[in-house]
C-alpha positions in Angstrom: -11.0 12.1 -4.9 -12.7 12.5 -8.4 -13.2 15.7 -8.4 -9.7 16.6 -7.1 -9.0 14.2 -10.1 -10.8 16.7 -12.6 -10.2 19.5 -10.4 -13.2 20.8 -9.7 -13.0 22.4 -6.7 -16.2 24.1 -5.8 -17.5 20.0 -6.2 -15.1 19.1 -3.7 -15.3 22.0 -1.5 -18.8 21.0 -1.4 -18.2 17.5 0.3 -17.1 19.2 3.6 -19.4 21.4 6.3 -15.6 23.0 7.1 -12.0 21.4 4.6 -8.8 21.1 7.1 -6.4 18.3 6.4 -4.1 17.2 9.2 -0.3 16.2 6.9 2.0 13.8 7.6 5.2 16.7 8.3 2.6 18.1 10.8 1.5 20.4 8.8 -2.2 21.5 9.4 -4.1 23.1 6.4 -7.3 24.4 8.2 -10.9 26.0 6.3 -11.5 27.5 2.7 -8.3 29.3 1.4 -6.3 27.9 2.8 -7.5 24.5 1.7 -8.0 25.9 -1.3 -4.8 27.4 -2.0 -3.2 23.6 -1.1 -4.8 22.0 -3.9 -3.9 24.7 -6.6 -0.6 24.9 -5.6 -0.6 20.7 -5.3 -1.8 21.0 -9.1 0.7 23.6 -10.0 3.7 21.3 -9.0 1.7 17.6 -10.3 -0.7 19.0 -12.9 -2.3 15.0 -13.1 -1.5 14.6 -9.4 -4.8 11.9 -9.0 -6.0 9.8 -6.6 -6.9 5.5 -7.0 -9.2 4.2 -4.3 -7.8 0.5 -3.1 -10.0 0.2 0.1 -12.4 1.8 2.1 -13.1 1.1 6.3 -15.9 2.3 8.1 -14.2 3.2 11.5 -16.3 3.4 14.7 -18.4 6.6 14.5 -18.3 9.1 11.5 -14.7 8.5 10.3 -13.8 5.8 7.7 -10.2 5.4 6.8 -9.2 4.8 3.2 -6.1 3.8 1.7 -5.3 5.1 -2.2 -2.6 5.4 -4.5 -1.8 8.7 -5.0 0.2 9.2 -8.7 1.0 12.7 -10.8 4.6 13.8 -12.8 6.1 16.7 -10.9 6.7 19.2 -13.7 10.1 20.3 -12.3 11.8 16.5 -12.1 9.4 15.2 -15.4 10.1 12.0 -13.5 6.2 10.8 -12.6 5.7 8.3 -8.9 3.1 6.2 -6.7 3.0 6.1 -3.7 0.8 4.2 -1.2 -1.5 6.7 1.1 -3.5 6.5 4.0 -6.4 9.0 5.4 -8.7 8.6 7.7 -12.3 11.3 7.0 -14.4 12.6 9.8 -17.7 13.6 9.0 -20.0 15.9 11.1 -24.2 15.0 11.0 -24.9 16.0 7.8 -22.2 13.5 5.9 -20.1 16.1 5.4 -16.4 15.8 6.0 -15.2 17.6 8.4 -11.2 17.0 8.4 -9.2 15.0 6.4 -6.0 13.7 8.3 -3.2 12.1 5.3 -0.4 8.7 7.0 3.0 7.9 5.3 1.3 4.3 6.8 -1.5 2.9 8.2 -2.1 4.4 10.6 -1.5 2.8 14.7 -4.3 2.2 16.5 -3.5 5.1 18.5 -3.6 7.1 15.4 -7.3 5.9 14.4 -8.1 6.4 17.8 -6.3 10.3 17.6 -4.9 10.2 20.6 -1.8 11.2 18.4 -1.0 13.1 15.5 -0.2 12.3 11.7 2.9 12.7 13.0 2.9 10.5 15.9 2.9 13.5 18.8 0.8 13.4 21.5 -3.0 14.7 20.2 
């Protein structure tokens, strides 16, 4: 999260064996080029975007659940925002991330278990 806050994209990318995001609106950002473009476009719109960890919980297997603040000031409006979000990170055997699933509310038991997607559809 800190490498994202300071926009050190190579350092952030090095935390993934396969960069992939599942977003609350159902979009999937998959692969190095798409994920890097997602980061850069987000910081172009909100240059001071930053994350602040609230809580980290180890789940079963190779996953963690984080709760965090997403903060920033969009260039278009100039009005700062603060949004509480949650994400589940999946890790491989080398402790590198393979996926980040982002949620607007604390994920349900079915979402944590992977039975439904980030936007509530069956997986």
